[in-house]
C-alpha positions as CSV (number, residue, x, y, z in Angstrom):
1,X,-7.0,-12.8,-40.7
2,X,-9.4,-9.8,-40.9
3,X,-11.2,-11.1,-37.8
4,X,-7.9,-11.3,-36.0
5,X,-7.1,-7.6,-36.7
6,X,-10.6,-6.5,-35.7
7,X,-10.3,-8.4,-32.4
8,X,-6.9,-6.8,-31.7
9,X,-8.2,-3.4,-32.5
10,X,-11.2,-3.9,-30.2
11,X,-9.0,-5.1,-27.4
12,X,-6.6,-2.1,-27.5
13,X,-9.3,0.5,-28.1
14,X,-11.4,-0.7,-25.2
15,X,-8.6,0.2,-22.8
16,X,-8.3,3.7,-24.2
17,X,-11.2,5.3,-22.5
18,X,-9.3,8.3,-21.0
19,X,-7.1,11.1,-22.1
20,X,-4.2,13.1,-20.6
21,X,-5.0,16.7,-19.7
22,X,-2.2,19.2,-18.8
23,X,-2.7,22.6,-17.3
24,X,-0.9,25.1,-19.6
25,X,2.6,26.0,-18.4
26,X,2.2,24.3,-15.0
27,X,3.6,20.8,-14.9
28,X,0.1,19.7,-13.6
29,X,-1.6,16.8,-15.4
30,X,-4.4,14.2,-14.9
31,X,-6.3,11.6,-16.9
32,X,-9.9,12.6,-17.8
33,X,-12.7,10.5,-19.1
34,X,-12.4,10.3,-22.9
35,X,-15.9,11.7,-23.5
36,X,-15.1,14.9,-21.5
37,X,-14.4,18.0,-23.6
38,X,-13.7,21.6,-22.7
39,X,-17.0,23.3,-21.7
40,X,-18.4,25.9,-23.9
41,X,-18.4,29.6,-22.8
42,X,-22.2,29.4,-22.4
43,X,-22.0,26.3,-20.0
44,X,-19.2,27.9,-18.1
45,X,-21.3,31.1,-17.6
46,X,-24.3,29.1,-16.4
47,X,-22.3,26.9,-14.0
48,X,-20.1,29.7,-12.6
49,X,-22.0,33.0,-13.1
50,X,-19.6,35.0,-10.8
51,X,-16.1,36.1,-11.3
52,X,-14.9,33.0,-9.3
53,X,-15.1,30.7,-12.4
54,X,-12.2,28.3,-12.8
55,X,-9.7,28.9,-15.5
56,X,-10.3,25.5,-17.1
57,X,-13.2,23.0,-17.0
58,X,-14.1,19.9,-19.0
59,X,-17.2,17.8,-18.8
60,X,-19.8,15.6,-20.4
61,X,-21.8,17.0,-23.3
62,X,-24.6,18.4,-21.0
63,X,-22.2,19.9,-18.4
64,X,-23.9,17.9,-15.7
65,X,-20.6,16.2,-14.7
66,X,-17.5,18.3,-14.8
67,X,-13.9,18.6,-13.7
68,X,-12.9,22.2,-13.0
69,X,-9.3,23.1,-12.3
70,X,-7.4,26.3,-11.5
71,X,-4.4,27.8,-10.0
72,X,-5.4,30.6,-7.6
73,X,-3.2,33.4,-6.3
74,X,-3.7,32.3,-2.6
75,X,-0.5,31.3,-0.8
76,X,-1.2,28.4,1.5
77,X,2.4,27.2,1.5
78,X,3.1,28.5,5.0
79,X,0.1,26.8,6.8
80,X,-0.3,23.2,7.6
81,X,-2.9,21.7,5.2
82,X,-4.9,20.4,8.2
83,X,-5.4,24.1,9.3
84,X,-6.4,25.1,5.8
85,X,-8.8,22.2,5.7
86,X,-10.4,23.1,9.0
87,X,-10.9,26.8,8.1
88,X,-12.2,25.8,4.6
89,X,-14.7,23.3,6.1
90,X,-16.1,26.0,8.5
91,X,-16.5,28.4,5.5
92,X,-18.2,25.8,3.4
93,X,-20.6,25.0,6.3
94,X,-21.7,28.6,6.3
95,X,-21.8,29.2,2.6
96,X,-23.0,26.0,0.9
97,X,-26.8,25.3,1.2
98,X,-27.6,21.8,2.5
99,X,-24.0,20.6,2.7
100,X,-23.6,17.0,3.8
101,X,-20.0,15.9,4.4
102,X,-19.1,12.4,3.1
103,X,-15.3,12.7,3.8
104,X,-12.7,15.2,4.8
105,X,-9.0,14.3,5.0
106,X,-5.5,14.9,3.8
107,X,-4.6,12.7,0.8
108,X,-1.3,11.9,-0.8
109,X,-1.2,11.7,-4.6
110,X,2.1,11.2,-6.4
111,X,4.1,12.6,-3.4
112,X,1.9,15.7,-3.1
113,X,-0.4,16.3,-0.2
114,X,-3.9,17.4,-0.9
115,X,-6.9,18.4,1.1
116,X,-9.7,16.1,0.0
117,X,-13.3,17.2,0.5
118,X,-16.3,15.0,-0.5
119,X,-19.7,16.4,0.0
120,X,-23.3,16.7,-1.4
121,X,-25.2,20.0,-1.4
122,X,-28.4,21.6,-2.8
123,X,-28.4,23.8,-5.8
124,X,-31.4,25.7,-7.2
125,X,-32.4,23.1,-9.7
126,X,-30.7,19.9,-8.6
127,X,-28.7,18.2,-5.9
128,X,-24.9,18.1,-6.3
129,X,-22.2,15.6,-5.6
130,X,-18.8,17.3,-5.2
131,X,-15.2,16.2,-4.7
132,X,-12.7,19.0,-4.2
133,X,-8.9,18.8,-3.9
134,X,-6.8,21.6,-2.8
135,X,-3.0,21.8,-2.5
136,X,-0.1,24.3,-2.3
137,X,1.5,25.1,-5.6
138,X,4.6,27.2,-4.9
139,X,3.2,30.5,-3.6
140,X,-0.2,29.7,-5.1
141,X,-3.0,27.2,-4.6
142,X,-4.2,24.5,-7.0
143,X,-7.8,23.5,-6.9
144,X,-9.6,20.6,-8.6
145,X,-13.4,20.3,-8.4
146,X,-15.1,17.1,-9.5
147,X,-18.7,18.0,-9.7
148,X,-21.8,16.0,-10.8
149,X,-25.5,16.0,-10.3
150,X,-26.4,13.3,-7.7
151,X,-28.4,11.6,-10.5
152,X,-25.3,11.4,-12.8
153,X,-22.7,10.6,-10.1
154,X,-23.1,6.8,-10.1
155,X,-22.5,6.8,-13.9
156,X,-19.2,8.7,-13.6
157,X,-18.0,7.9,-10.1
158,X,-15.4,5.3,-11.1
159,X,-14.0,7.5,-13.9
160,X,-13.8,10.6,-11.7
161,X,-12.0,8.7,-8.9
162,X,-9.5,7.4,-11.5
163,X,-9.0,11.0,-12.6
164,X,-8.3,12.0,-9.0
165,X,-5.8,9.2,-8.6
166,X,-4.0,10.3,-11.8
167,X,-3.2,13.9,-10.7
168,X,0.4,14.7,-10.9
169,X,2.3,17.9,-10.1
170,X,5.8,18.0,-11.6
171,X,8.4,19.0,-9.0
172,X,10.1,21.2,-11.6
173,X,7.1,23.5,-11.9
């Protein structure tokens, strides 16, 4: 009987490798890898030394793979997302060293359209794999950045893509 309960516990616990994350007071949620936790102030300051740091970020214990998310005061609601995507792409081409585009498209997640950017780039100390999602959020803009070292990306890719697919924006927000 004891073996039966241990087996049941293992079956159910193996499926619980993710956790629900909600942005405070927003109606925005997603599923994150279970091992991801809020980044320390020190890691946040290292990863985003400028005033452009995201409001929230979670990641693995070293901070080498993260999910950053924020609601920015930019109103993109009046522009077609394809135009926002084109102008953002041109800006990234000028500002991000060694950018190599993997994919650029408009993606629909839970009845919400998103700009989807997938790219690699060069940082000072390592090469980066980055997936960014951008969408209108009322008169603001919501941004998700799934960021990993190229070395770590294969280890986390499936989990990050599941997180992307799980993003929901409540229509009541």
